[in-house]
C-alpha positions as CSV (number, residue, x, y, z in Angstrom):
1,M,10.1,21.2,192.6
2,R,8.8,22.5,189.7
3,V,11.1,23.8,186.3
4,V,11.1,24.7,183.4
5,V,14.2,23.8,180.7
6,E,15.4,25.4,177.6
7,A,17.5,24.0,175.9
8,D,18.8,24.6,172.1
9,G,22.1,23.3,170.3
10,G,23.9,24.3,167.0
11,S,26.5,23.2,164.3
12,R,28.0,25.4,162.4
13,G,28.6,23.4,159.2
14,N,26.0,20.8,159.8
15,P,28.4,18.6,161.0
16,G,30.5,21.0,162.0
17,P,32.0,22.4,165.2
18,A,28.9,22.6,167.6
19,G,28.1,23.3,171.0
20,C,25.2,23.2,173.2
21,G,23.4,25.3,176.1
22,A,20.7,24.8,178.4
23,V,19.4,26.9,181.2
24,V,17.1,25.6,184.1
25,R,14.5,28.5,185.7
26,D,11.5,28.1,188.5
27,A,8.6,28.6,188.0
28,A,8.8,32.4,188.6
29,G,11.0,32.6,185.7
30,A,14.5,32.9,187.5
31,V,18.0,31.3,186.3
32,L,19.0,28.7,188.7
33,A,21.4,26.4,186.5
34,E,23.3,27.4,182.9
35,R,25.0,24.5,181.1
36,S,26.7,25.1,177.5
37,K,28.9,22.7,176.2
38,W,31.8,22.2,173.4
39,L,30.8,19.2,171.4
40,G,33.3,18.9,168.7
41,V,32.2,18.0,165.7
42,A,28.4,17.1,165.4
43,T,24.9,17.7,163.9
44,N,22.4,20.4,164.3
45,N,20.4,17.3,165.3
46,V,23.1,15.8,167.6
47,A,23.6,19.1,169.4
48,E,20.1,20.2,169.7
49,Y,19.7,16.4,171.5
50,Q,22.8,17.3,173.7
51,G,21.3,20.3,175.0
52,L,18.6,18.3,176.3
53,L,20.4,16.1,177.7
54,A,22.5,18.9,179.4
55,G,19.2,20.8,180.8
56,L,17.9,17.4,182.3
57,R,21.0,16.5,184.0
58,A,20.8,20.1,185.6
59,A,17.4,20.0,186.6
60,A,18.1,16.3,188.3
61,E,21.2,18.3,189.9
62,L,18.9,21.1,191.6
63,G,16.4,18.4,193.1
64,A,13.2,18.9,190.1
65,D,10.7,16.5,190.0
66,D,8.4,18.5,187.5
67,V,10.0,19.2,185.0
68,A,8.4,21.2,181.2
69,V,11.6,21.0,178.5
70,R,11.1,23.5,176.3
71,M,12.7,23.8,173.1
72,D,13.1,25.5,169.5
73,S,13.8,21.8,167.9
74,K,10.4,20.6,166.6
75,L,12.4,17.3,165.8
76,V,13.5,16.8,169.1
77,V,10.0,18.0,170.9
78,E,8.1,15.6,168.3
79,Q,10.5,12.7,168.8
80,L,10.5,12.9,172.5
81,S,6.7,13.2,172.7
82,G,6.7,9.4,170.7
83,R,4.6,11.6,167.7
84,W,7.9,11.0,165.3
85,K,10.0,7.9,164.7
86,I,13.3,8.0,165.3
87,K,15.4,7.1,161.9
88,H,18.4,7.8,162.8
89,E,20.9,5.2,164.9
90,V,22.9,8.1,166.6
91,L,19.6,9.7,167.6
92,R,18.0,6.8,168.5
93,A,21.1,6.2,171.2
94,L,20.4,9.6,172.0
95,A,17.0,9.8,172.5
96,E,17.0,6.6,174.7
97,E,19.5,8.3,177.1
98,A,16.8,11.5,177.5
99,R,14.1,8.9,178.1
100,E,16.2,7.4,181.2
101,L,16.7,11.0,182.3
102,V,13.0,11.6,181.8
103,A,12.4,8.2,184.2
104,G,13.8,9.8,187.0
105,F,11.5,13.0,187.6
106,T,7.7,12.7,188.2
107,S,6.6,14.4,185.5
108,V,8.0,15.8,182.3
109,T,6.2,17.5,179.4
110,F,7.5,18.6,175.7
111,D,6.6,22.0,174.1
112,W,7.7,23.7,170.9
113,I,8.7,27.2,171.2
114,P,9.6,30.0,168.6
115,R,13.2,30.4,168.2
116,A,13.3,34.0,169.6
117,E,11.7,32.6,172.7
118,N,15.0,30.3,173.0
119,A,17.3,32.9,172.9
120,H,18.9,32.4,176.2
121,A,19.7,28.4,175.3
122,D,20.7,29.7,171.9
123,R,23.1,32.0,173.7
124,L,24.7,29.7,175.5
125,A,25.1,27.2,172.5
126,N,27.0,29.9,170.7
127,A,29.1,31.0,173.1
128,A,30.5,27.3,173.4
129,M,31.3,27.3,170.3
130,D,32.8,30.9,170.5
131,D,34.7,30.1,173.4
132,R,36.6,27.3,171.4
133,A,37.3,28.7,168.3
134,D,39.2,31.3,170.4
135,G,41.1,28.7,171.5
136,G,39.1,27.8,174.5
137,S,40.7,24.4,176.0
138,D,38.8,20.8,175.9
139,A,36.7,20.7,178.8
140,A,33.8,22.4,179.1
141,P,33.3,26.4,180.5
142,A,33.2,26.9,184.3
143,G,29.4,26.0,185.1
144,T,28.8,23.0,183.1
145,A,27.8,19.9,183.0
146,G,31.0,18.7,182.3
147,P,33.4,17.5,179.1
148,A,32.1,17.2,175.6
149,G,29.3,14.4,175.0
150,T,30.7,14.1,171.3
151,A,34.4,13.6,170.6
152,P,35.9,16.3,168.0
153,E,37.7,15.4,164.9
154,S,42.0,15.4,164.7
155,G,43.0,18.7,165.5
156,T,41.4,21.7,167.4
157,A,38.3,23.5,166.8
158,A,40.3,26.8,165.6
159,Q,42.0,24.4,162.7
160,D,38.8,23.3,161.4
161,R,37.2,27.2,161.0
162,T,40.3,28.2,158.9
163,R,41.5,24.9,157.0
164,P,40.1,24.7,153.6
165,S,37.0,23.1,153.1
166,G,36.9,20.4,150.1
167,W,38.7,20.7,146.9
168,N,37.0,24.4,146.4
169,G,39.8,25.8,149.0
170,A,37.0,27.9,150.8
171,V,37.7,28.2,154.5
172,G,35.4,28.3,157.5
173,S,31.9,26.7,158.3
174,P,29.5,27.7,155.5
175,T,25.9,29.2,156.0
176,K,23.7,26.8,153.5
177,I,21.0,27.5,151.8
178,L,18.6,25.1,150.3
179,L,16.7,26.7,147.4
180,V,13.2,25.5,146.7
181,R,10.8,26.9,143.6
182,H,7.6,26.9,144.8
183,G,4.9,24.2,143.3
184,Q,2.5,24.6,139.8
185,T,0.2,27.6,139.4
186,A,-2.5,27.9,136.3
187,M,0.1,30.7,135.0
188,S,2.8,28.3,134.9
189,V,0.5,25.5,133.2
190,D,0.2,27.8,130.5
191,R,3.9,29.4,130.6
192,R,2.9,32.8,131.1
193,Y,4.9,35.7,132.4
194,S,4.1,35.3,136.1
195,G,5.6,37.8,138.4
196,R,4.0,39.7,141.3
197,G,0.5,38.2,139.8
198,D,-0.5,36.4,143.4
199,V,-2.0,33.1,142.1
200,P,-2.4,29.9,143.9
201,L,-1.1,26.6,143.8
202,T,-3.1,24.0,141.4
203,E,-4.3,20.7,143.2
204,L,-1.0,19.1,141.7
205,G,1.1,22.1,143.2
206,E,-0.2,21.3,146.4
207,R,0.6,17.5,145.7
208,Q,4.5,19.1,144.9
209,A,5.1,21.4,148.1
210,R,3.9,18.5,150.2
211,A,6.5,16.2,148.1
212,A,9.3,18.7,148.7
213,A,8.4,19.5,152.5
214,A,8.6,15.5,153.1
215,R,11.8,15.5,151.3
216,L,13.7,18.2,152.9
217,A,11.8,16.8,156.5
218,E,14.2,13.4,155.9
219,M,16.8,16.1,155.3
220,D,19.9,16.5,158.1
221,G,19.9,19.5,160.0
222,V,16.9,20.8,158.1
223,P,14.2,20.2,160.6
224,G,14.0,23.4,163.1
225,A,15.8,25.0,160.2
226,P,14.6,28.9,159.3
227,V,12.4,29.0,156.3
228,L,12.3,32.5,154.5
229,A,10.0,32.8,151.9
230,S,8.7,35.2,148.9
231,P,5.0,36.5,150.6
232,L,3.2,35.9,147.3
233,G,0.6,33.2,147.6
234,R,2.3,30.6,145.7
235,T,5.8,30.6,147.8
236,R,3.8,31.6,151.0
237,Q,1.7,27.4,150.7
238,T,4.6,26.0,149.7
239,A,6.6,27.2,152.3
240,E,4.0,26.6,154.6
241,A,3.8,22.9,154.1
242,I,7.8,23.3,154.6
243,A,7.8,24.9,157.8
244,A,4.8,22.1,158.8
245,A,6.9,19.5,158.0
246,T,10.0,20.8,159.6
247,G,9.1,22.4,162.6
248,S,10.3,25.3,161.3
249,E,10.0,29.3,161.8
250,L,8.7,30.9,158.9
251,T,9.4,34.8,158.1
252,F,8.6,36.7,155.3
253,H,10.7,38.9,152.9
254,D,9.9,41.2,150.3
255,G,13.4,40.4,148.9
256,L,12.5,37.2,147.3
257,L,9.8,38.3,145.0
258,E,9.5,37.5,141.8
259,T,10.5,39.6,138.8
260,D,8.0,42.4,138.0
261,F,7.3,41.4,134.2
262,G,5.0,45.0,134.1
263,G,3.2,45.0,131.0
264,W,4.3,41.3,130.3
265,E,2.5,39.8,133.4
266,G,0.1,36.9,132.0
267,L,1.1,36.7,128.5
268,T,2.7,34.1,127.0
269,F,6.6,34.1,125.8
270,T,4.6,33.9,122.2
271,E,2.1,37.4,123.0
272,A,5.1,39.0,125.0
273,A,7.5,38.5,121.5
274,A,4.6,39.6,119.5
275,E,3.4,42.6,121.3
276,F,6.7,44.1,122.2
277,P,9.4,42.4,119.4
278,R,12.0,44.8,119.5
279,L,11.8,45.3,123.5
280,H,11.9,41.4,124.6
281,R,14.8,40.7,122.3
282,S,16.7,42.9,123.6
283,W,15.5,42.0,127.3
284,L,16.5,38.2,125.9
285,G,20.0,39.3,125.9
286,D,20.9,41.9,128.2
287,S,20.0,41.7,131.9
288,T,19.7,45.3,132.4
289,V,16.2,45.6,130.3
290,E,13.2,46.0,132.2
291,P,10.2,44.9,130.6
292,P,7.1,47.5,130.2
293,D,6.4,49.3,133.7
294,G,9.0,46.1,134.9
295,E,12.2,45.2,137.1
296,S,15.3,44.2,135.2
297,L,16.6,41.2,135.9
298,E,19.6,42.9,136.9
299,A,17.4,44.6,139.7
300,V,16.2,41.3,140.7
301,F,19.7,40.3,141.5
302,E,21.1,43.6,143.4
303,R,18.2,42.5,145.9
304,V,19.2,39.0,146.3
305,T,22.2,40.3,147.0
306,A,21.2,42.1,149.9
307,V,19.0,39.2,151.2
308,R,21.9,36.7,150.5
309,D,24.0,39.3,152.9
310,E,21.3,39.3,155.4
311,I,21.0,35.5,155.8
312,V,24.9,34.8,155.6
313,D,25.2,37.7,158.9
314,R,22.1,36.7,160.5
315,Y,23.0,32.9,160.4
316,A,26.0,32.3,160.0
317,G,27.5,28.4,159.4
318,R,23.4,27.2,160.2
319,T,20.9,26.2,157.4
320,V,18.3,27.8,155.8
321,V,15.5,26.8,153.2
322,V,14.5,29.8,151.3
323,V,11.7,29.3,149.1
324,S,10.9,31.1,146.2
325,H,10.5,32.0,142.4
326,V,12.9,31.2,138.9
327,T,14.1,34.3,138.9
328,P,15.6,34.8,142.6
329,I,17.1,31.3,142.8
330,K,18.9,31.7,139.5
331,A,20.4,34.7,140.9
332,M,21.3,33.1,144.5
333,L,23.1,30.3,142.6
334,R,24.8,32.7,139.9
335,L,25.8,34.4,143.4
336,G,26.9,30.5,144.2
337,L,28.5,30.3,141.0
338,D,30.3,33.9,140.3
339,V,29.0,34.0,136.7
340,G,27.4,36.8,134.6
341,P,23.9,37.0,133.5
342,S,24.0,34.5,130.9
343,L,22.7,32.2,133.5
344,Y,19.6,33.4,133.4
345,Y,19.2,32.4,130.1
346,R,21.2,29.1,130.0
347,L,19.7,27.9,133.6
348,H,16.4,25.6,134.1
349,L,14.7,25.4,137.1
350,D,11.7,22.8,137.4
351,L,8.7,23.5,139.9
352,A,8.9,22.4,143.5
353,S,12.8,21.5,142.4
354,L,15.6,21.8,145.2
355,S,19.0,23.5,145.0
356,I,21.7,24.1,147.6
357,V,24.6,26.7,147.7
358,E,26.4,27.0,150.7
359,F,28.6,30.6,151.1
360,Y,31.4,30.2,153.7
361,P,32.8,33.3,155.5
362,D,35.8,33.8,153.4
363,D,33.4,35.0,150.3
364,N,34.0,31.6,148.9
365,A,31.1,29.5,147.9
366,S,30.1,25.5,146.4
367,V,27.0,24.9,144.7
368,R,25.8,21.5,145.9
369,L,22.9,20.8,144.4
370,V,20.9,21.9,141.2
371,N,16.8,21.7,139.8
372,D,16.6,18.0,142.2
373,I,13.3,17.1,141.5
374,S,13.6,13.1,142.6
375,H,11.1,14.0,145.3
376,L,8.7,14.4,142.6
């Protein structure tokens, strides 16, 4: 019998309260079995592997001999297809367990699918986490494959979701946003105002983008995480390199565009100051001042705030990669630090740099990293 296994897993905190889900379908698409498991505290990658294991076990119970596995985890698909090395000891053990299950079938194939096509398994994984958060028992929900494969930390999942997280006193599982600035362009070489002008990366910029992508691909929980980017060419190129390296779905968002510098576009700092002396001087100290026919830094902050709210709402408790420009990244860090606009003038961000900020469900936040270029 031929079946299709769709599997997924997630962690609200990475590591944090985790769950996995799997659905088994026949060749016509009809649902034959569902699995939904609470995993305790685990990472996203562990949860995704556990979802695969649950799906393979369910397929074996149904007597299947030909299995097509479909997952939105590029990491799991590539590792079990033998194209990617498995560096983490825990994942190696889970992969070996998966291979033992695979050996029991006549044929098994692994295919990556976009997250939107894996909604059923994703819903089952979230149901497992939601059930435990609402006070469900340690046992797996009715109709699942059995008890969780990863033991929880001391205390209940409900306590995990309500106790303070670290020294900042934040409560709940955060949405982690990894902020990546695009690589070098000809405009950045000359230190010119580069806002909405659509300039490509230089050769060095392309190397910087690949280096950042390789860094992210090695970070726990990042492979398969959604990537959001400004649609301009320099951010598009950088984000495409990251999405390819991490096996992630890439979405472009106008809210992540750089400041519209209007009449200053293409000018150096010195040229803009000479041509617009009073306005330029005012702009350097007042975030509400607009360049000629351009956009104020405060306007950028407002639209980035809306993007942040959208990310936290849509990807609650998950890891998200954002590829953008200097001002939007500074605005996101300003939100994390809960500080005034003076940050724009006192914070430096290098090309292809990485910063990390976490936003908690209780409106607290934690900035974890700023302007890291160790990968370059």
